[in-house]
C-alpha positions in Angstrom: -46.5 82.3 203.2 -44.1 84.4 204.8 -43.8 88.4 205.2 -41.6 89.0 202.2 -43.5 86.8 200.0 -47.0 88.8 201.1 -45.1 92.0 200.2 -43.8 90.7 196.8 -47.5 89.7 196.1 -48.9 93.1 197.1 -46.2 94.8 194.9 -47.3 92.9 192.0 -51.0 93.5 192.5 -49.9 97.2 192.9 -48.0 97.4 189.8 -51.0 95.4 187.6 -53.8 97.8 189.3 -51.6 100.7 188.4 -51.3 99.2 184.8 -54.9 98.5 184.5 -56.0 102.3 185.2 -53.2 103.9 183.6 -55.0 104.0 180.1 -58.1 105.5 182.0 -56.1 107.9 183.6 -54.2 108.8 180.2 -57.6 109.1 178.5 -59.2 111.5 181.0 -56.0 113.6 181.2 -56.5 113.6 177.2 -60.3 114.8 177.1 -59.6 117.4 179.8 -56.7 118.8 177.8 -58.9 118.4 174.6 -61.3 120.6 176.5 -59.2 123.1 177.7 -57.9 123.4 173.9 -61.0 124.7 172.6 -60.8 128.3 173.8 -63.8 130.0 172.7 -62.2 133.5 172.2 -60.1 132.1 169.2 -62.9 130.3 167.5 -65.0 130.9 164.5 -68.8 130.1 164.0 -71.3 130.0 161.3 -75.2 130.0 162.0 -77.6 129.7 159.5 -80.7 131.3 159.5 -79.6 133.7 162.0 -81.4 137.3 161.4 -83.9 136.5 163.6 -85.5 134.4 166.3 -83.2 131.4 167.7 -80.7 131.8 165.2 -80.2 135.4 166.1 -80.0 134.5 169.6 -77.8 131.8 168.9 -75.3 134.4 166.8 -75.6 136.9 169.9 -74.9 134.5 172.4 -71.9 132.6 170.7 -70.5 136.2 170.2 -71.0 137.4 173.4 -68.8 133.9 174.6 -65.5 135.2 172.2 -66.6 133.3 168.8 -66.1 135.4 165.7 -69.7 135.0 164.0 -70.6 134.6 160.2 -74.4 135.3 160.5 -76.4 134.5 157.6 -79.7 135.5 156.1 -81.7 134.6 152.6 -83.7 137.7 152.4 -83.9 139.5 155.6 -81.0 141.8 155.2 -81.8 144.5 157.6 -82.0 142.1 160.4 -78.9 140.5 159.4 -77.4 144.0 159.3 -79.2 144.6 163.0 -77.6 141.3 164.4 -74.2 142.1 163.3 -74.6 145.7 164.8 -76.0 144.3 168.1 -72.8 142.2 168.6 -70.4 144.6 167.4 -72.0 147.1 170.1 -71.4 144.5 172.4 -67.8 144.4 171.7 -68.0 141.5 169.4 -66.8 140.6 166.1 -69.3 139.3 163.4 -70.1 139.8 159.5 -73.2 139.1 157.8 -73.9 137.1 154.4 -76.5 136.5 152.0 -77.1 132.6 151.1 -80.0 130.7 150.2 -79.1 127.3 151.9 -80.8 125.2 149.2 -78.0 126.0 146.9 -74.5 124.2 147.7 -72.9 127.3 145.9 -74.3 129.5 148.4 -73.5 127.1 151.5 -69.9 126.9 150.3 -69.8 130.9 149.9 -70.7 131.0 153.8 -67.6 128.9 154.7 -65.6 130.7 152.2 -66.7 134.4 154.1 -65.4 132.9 157.4 -61.9 131.6 155.9 -61.8 135.1 154.7 -62.3 136.9 157.1 -61.8 135.1 160.1 -59.4 132.3 159.0 -61.5 129.6 159.5 -64.4 127.6 160.9 -64.7 125.7 164.2 -68.7 126.1 164.6 -71.4 125.4 162.2 -75.0 125.6 163.3 -77.8 124.3 160.8 -80.3 126.6 162.2 -82.6 127.7 159.0 -85.6 125.9 158.3 -89.0 126.8 157.5 -92.4 125.3 158.6 -95.9 124.9 156.6 -98.3 123.0 158.2 -101.4 121.2 156.8 -103.1 117.9 157.2 -101.8 115.5 154.9 -104.8 115.6 152.4 -104.4 119.5 152.1 -100.7 119.8 152.2 -99.8 121.5 148.5 -96.5 119.9 146.4 -95.0 123.4 147.0 -95.3 123.9 150.6 -93.9 120.0 151.0 -90.9 120.6 148.7 -89.9 124.1 150.1 -89.8 122.3 153.6 -87.8 119.4 152.1 -85.8 121.5 150.0 -84.8 123.8 152.9 -85.1 121.5 156.2 -83.4 118.4 155.0 -81.4 119.4 151.8 -80.5 122.7 153.0 -79.3 121.6 156.3 -77.5 118.7 154.6 -75.2 120.8 152.4 -74.5 122.9 155.6 -73.5 119.9 157.7 -71.7 118.5 154.5 -69.6 121.5 154.1 -68.9 121.4 157.8 -67.8 117.9 157.6 -65.0 119.0 154.6 -64.2 122.3 156.1 -64.7 122.5 160.1 -61.5 122.4 161.9 -60.3 119.6 164.1 -62.0 119.6 167.5 -65.0 121.7 166.4 -68.8 121.6 167.0 -71.9 120.7 164.5 -75.1 121.4 165.4 -78.3 120.5 163.6 -81.4 121.9 164.7 -84.5 119.3 165.0 -87.5 120.2 166.8 -89.6 118.2 169.9 -92.5 118.1 167.7 -90.6 114.8 166.5 -91.5 113.1 169.6 -95.4 115.2 170.2 -96.4 114.2 166.6 -99.3 116.7 166.9 -101.8 116.4 163.8 -100.9 119.0 160.7 -96.9 118.7 161.6 -96.6 115.4 159.7 -94.2 116.4 157.0 -92.5 119.2 159.0 -91.9 116.5 161.9 -90.5 114.4 159.3 -88.0 117.1 158.0 -86.7 117.7 161.5 -86.5 114.1 162.5 -83.6 113.4 159.8 -81.5 115.8 161.8 -81.3 113.7 164.4 -80.1 110.7 162.1 -77.8 113.2 160.6 -76.0 114.4 163.8 -76.0 110.8 165.1 -74.3 109.2 161.7 -72.2 112.3 161.3 -70.6 112.3 164.6 -69.2 108.6 163.9 -68.0 109.6 160.4 -66.1 112.0 161.8 -64.3 109.8 164.4 -60.7 110.7 165.1 -60.9 114.5 164.3 -62.3 115.2 167.9 -65.3 117.2 166.3 -68.4 116.8 168.3 -71.9 116.6 166.3 -75.2 116.6 168.1 -79.0 117.8 167.1 -81.1 120.1 169.5 -84.7 119.9 169.8 -86.4 123.1 170.5 -90.0 123.0 172.1 -92.5 125.7 171.8 -90.6 128.9 171.8 -91.9 132.7 171.1 -90.3 133.1 167.6 -92.4 134.4 164.7 -92.0 130.5 163.4 -94.4 129.5 166.4 -96.1 132.5 167.2 -97.7 133.8 163.7 -101.2 132.6 163.3 -101.9 132.0 167.1 -103.8 133.9 169.7 -103.1 135.1 172.8 -105.3 132.2 174.3 -103.8 129.3 172.1 -100.3 130.6 173.2 -101.4 130.5 176.9 -103.0 127.0 176.4 -99.5 126.0 175.1 -97.6 127.3 178.1 -100.0 125.6 180.6 -98.7 122.4 178.8 -94.9 123.0 180.0 -94.1 122.0 183.4 -92.1 125.0 183.7 -95.3 127.2 182.8 -94.3 129.2 180.0 -93.2 128.6 176.5 -89.5 128.9 175.5 -87.1 132.2 174.7 -84.7 132.1 172.0 -82.2 132.7 174.7 -83.2 129.2 176.3 -82.2 127.7 173.3 -78.9 129.8 172.3 -77.7 128.7 175.9 -77.8 124.9 174.8 -75.9 125.7 171.7 -73.4 127.8 173.8 -72.7 124.7 176.2 -72.5 122.4 173.3 -69.9 124.7 172.1 -68.3 125.5 175.0 -64.8 123.7 176.2 -67.3 121.5 178.9 -69.4 120.4 175.8 -67.1 118.3 173.7 -68.2 114.9 175.6 -71.4 115.2 174.2 -71.5 113.5 170.8 -73.9 112.1 168.3 -76.9 113.0 170.8 -80.2 114.6 170.5 -81.1 117.3 173.5 -84.7 118.0 173.8 -84.8 121.6 175.1 -88.3 122.1 175.8 -88.9 122.9 179.7 -90.4 119.2 179.9 -93.1 119.5 177.3 -92.2 116.2 176.1 
């Protein structure tokens, strides 16, 4: 083969190689552009169950990152007001709305408030939940129904409304629990209700294909909230802390930080996943 033939073959190979990698380069550039377009200062978030605990920490963190936030409570009006006041004192924007997520009309009202006050919705965090613990033989119908109505149906209503009304390019986050993997005695119905969040998030991510909306579940572990601490002695809490490689139970801010990452420009490529945010306890 003479030099001209070799140069011609090399040229063809170069062109073919460039053609092969071009779609990947374009896709990468498109992904970078998509992430850059999600500027948190322009966005609006709804956080259900955000008058205290993980929800309150999440609302405050998202507001600190520039989101306009709709804080939600069912009965804790004073606490919800305090969360909004804290956000405003820090220079953020927020409103609060009473809404029982077990009622579809109440969930729709949350989104109505976000659209009326801030112009739309970009992030929905389905955080509201309750926990009733008992062995199967002792679990009452009322306690079981309350958990399923709140944790499963209420979250479903929130995710359904988000699927209908979120602006393209947004984020949806459902709150599961690491108890889905720990599976400790007395947690059966609660773990089942939280396991549904992982299924919801994974399937909804696929259903929203083409809209650049990332849907994920987070699964906190042992967190210093009233939901976990109520009814436990200091010795019991210390025992739980020893089970965690980091040597402590989580703080609400630890979980809020994961939500903030998923809602950041860098978090959009995580989609349809469950992130176990528990310090390594499971």
